[in-house]
C-alpha angles and dihedrals in degrees: 000000000000128000123197130210097340132139120233094269093052091046094050090051090051091054093057131162090044113204086359090286118053135078131186118279103164142342101236101185141348120199124166105307097343129085131183113212131185112217132188136209109264092212114116112264094006118139095187118131133185138176129246128197114204117198111193115205120194131182120207091212095047090236106165093192091053090047092053091048091053091049092050090049091052091048091050093050092050093051090216115210096017120121095250094047121098090218126072101185143359143206129186134207134189122242118211133191125225090276089057092248114146105243102166152349130239109217107200114201120192108218129214109251098228091194090158122087121231107236098204119032095168093095097047120108122238095257093054092045088054094048094047092045090049091054089054089045090052089054090050092246091137099162091055092043091053090059090060094043092049090052088050089051090056091059094042101254105165095202091057091047091050092052091050086056089052091050089055091045092055099031094240113158089342136061108276112258126164090192092055090044090053089047093055094042089053091048092051091044089056086058088054096254105162095199090054092046090053092049091048090048089056090051090054091045093053099030093242114160089341136058110277110262118168092185093058091044091053093048093049093047088050091055091051092046092053087054089054096247106159097213092051091048091051094046090048084059088056090053090055093043095052100027096247108167092338137056110281113259115167093187092056089046090056091051090056092046089053091049093051092042090057087058088056096250106160097208090055092047088052093049090049088051092055090050090053093045096051099029095242113160091342137053112285111256121167094189093055091044089054091049091051093049091048093051094048092041090057087056090059096256102156099203089052090048088053094048091045089054089050089052091053092045095051101029096247109166090339138052115278112269117170093185092057090042089055091047093054094043086055092049091050089049095057090085089039097252098182101220089050091050089056093049091046089051090050091052089055092044094051098032090240113161090345137050112281110265118168093186091059091043090053091047094056095042087052092050091054091046094049090052085067092247107154095211089050090052091050094049092046088055090047090051090057091046089056095045107054089162089077113094112264089359094153093051092046090048094056092042092060093040086055092050092051091045090058086064090049095250099172096208090053091048091056093042091050089046090056090049089056090044093052099030093241110161092340138060108277110262116168095183090054089049091053091048091054093047089049091051091053092043091055087056088058093249106156098209088053090050091048094049090048090050090052090052090054091045096052100025100248109166090338138058113274108269113170092183091060091042091054091045093055093040088055091051092050092044091054087055087056095249103158098203090059090049091054094045090049089047088055091055091051090047093053099031095240110161089343136055115273107270114169092179093058090045092051092048090053092047090048092050090053090045091055086059088056091247108161099220089049091052089047095053093047088052090049091052091053091046094050098033093239109166089334129063116268108270114167093183091058090044090054091047093054094040089052092051089052091045089053086059088056094254103157096197089063091049089051094050091049087054090052092051092052092043100046111018107094094209093051100030112153116145095189090054090047090052090049092056093044090052092052090047089051089059085064091049096253106174095200092053090050089054093050091049090050089055091052091049092045094050095043094200101116099024131020113289112252115170094182092056090043090051091050092052092046091049093050091048093046090051086064089055093246101165100216089050092047089053093048091045088055091052091051091049093045094052098036093240114175087015096291115122122169117146096186093050089047089055091050091051092051090047094052093048092043091055087057088057097250104158099211089052091048087054093047091048087053089053090052090057093041096050100024096247107174090333138058116278114266109168095178090059090042090057091049090052093047090051091049092051089045089056086059089054095252101157099203089057091050089051093050092048088051091048092052092048094047096049097032089236106167092338136058113285110257117166095184091052090046089052091054092052091047091049091053092049091047092050087053088057104263111150094197090059091053089051091052091049090051089054090052090054 
């Protein structure tokens, strides 16, 4: 029988009824390739229980013959069915991967119950004391088990001594004590117990219960490796990979990972998978990485389950399969592996591989956050930021960003900084924002450097300092952060803090464009459209604009619309309208204005003043000056049934303050004719002159009119003539007529 892609629980259920009688009650413990399972009689009304030990055997080369030989060897060593054996029967089942290759065997061993208590343990040998104590341990009867292990310690049984160390390490039946655990591991190691030596090595590696000593850790792992202990072999690989107690040698590390993987050790198989995935110490090979993760995942190794899910999600070494990705993220989450919890939450949030369920998403983000996992805290905050419909979302968002920031999570530092910059969920505090950006920048986090640079460029929470802005933009650009490249390009384009250098600016934009960053693509397109540094090439401009538009960059959509509306060689109004409409979906104010003009004119599409008014109003609400001016005209003239002189005046005023010449002219008309405001012809003349300076011909004409007739200003025919001449030169027929009258 073959089982595919199941964890131990799923596989046990699929084997039912075990030995034609038993079904799963509870998974008691899973450690490496061994599981202890409590099973119950499937008969109706029966309260009989038994225990099952499942030994899972894998082979790195998927050699079925080799697997069967190893199983037979284990069965022979255990002397199943004999009086002195702890097992009374066995069954075995094949494990297959998704390609239907046999990758392992589950050997299911039915244990004797041993419900009786041995009255006198003084005459038992060390091996029997260990076995009986282990049975009690497997049933979580730690106090009873300790009695047997302590007796074993008295007669120098290293296995009993090692287990006592483990009890102290985990606080099972005794008060937890790393120092006592290290003491017992050392005692068992002195008796040449390889499990104890490996445990002690880990203590030295991590500085648990002993002073950290990589050299001692390496030497102890080496002893275990020479004895063929898989965990020691794998951990020796870690020593070589990271240079713990020995000179770093990734190639030697891989050799040890391979050796331990061949023995079926899941941690080694996982480590080998990462080496294959990232090409570290061995030729990069996604397919072999996937196979390693799959093998270890089927052993219940949660990090491998997580990596396997990632492979399915991103198509690494296997076709993309979101449903399988979700399944494996869920398996890795059973033991609350924090990165898997985050990915599982994301699946629920996006509806990827499972039906969208924000309650489940929130639940799993919360689990990861409450485990104290900084990334989980960040993503939980980000979840709230993206779901403002949740009660107190902004406050909750900043709370979790703050928790993650306490652990120096750089992404959280920048996110929290932006909250303080914008006043989202917290009281606005620009200085605090800058401090957080600076903290992230000092940790070489490019987005933090870029945000800090922008603060210095604009003067947000600090005095404007373009030198510092350029410095931090350069740092972030060197780290290949495209936003910093574009911002730095802008400074070179406009000569702010540096000399104007269009070539440098273009190079930076191009670099960002190669990273498929929409603003970079947009600026490269603009350079080709305007012929800045490069020759004018509208086809290339369209190509780059389209790439940016495909990334939902509305400015690129708008510029494509302008090309098709105004460029004679590419003129296509319907295409222009199509791009404006898509840009409007992204709330682009300029595209709304262009659509309003089409609807107002009614030449290409049917005239619809109400629709035009709606677009103008939406655009004006974003303070887009041309729309504000047009909105004022609609309100002044009651177009689309909306007349409001005072509001028209306010619209002209707002656009005029932004320096928009047509609005300056219309504001002048308001003061000249008393539209929404009291007549003030002196101010009207000033405004007409100001708009005339911007070559707005109607303003030049009105200034000329006022000078000629002395309306609100002193009569001055020569001055009037100059204004008329300017208006005429700008193409105004009425001005030419007035000049003809003057002779």
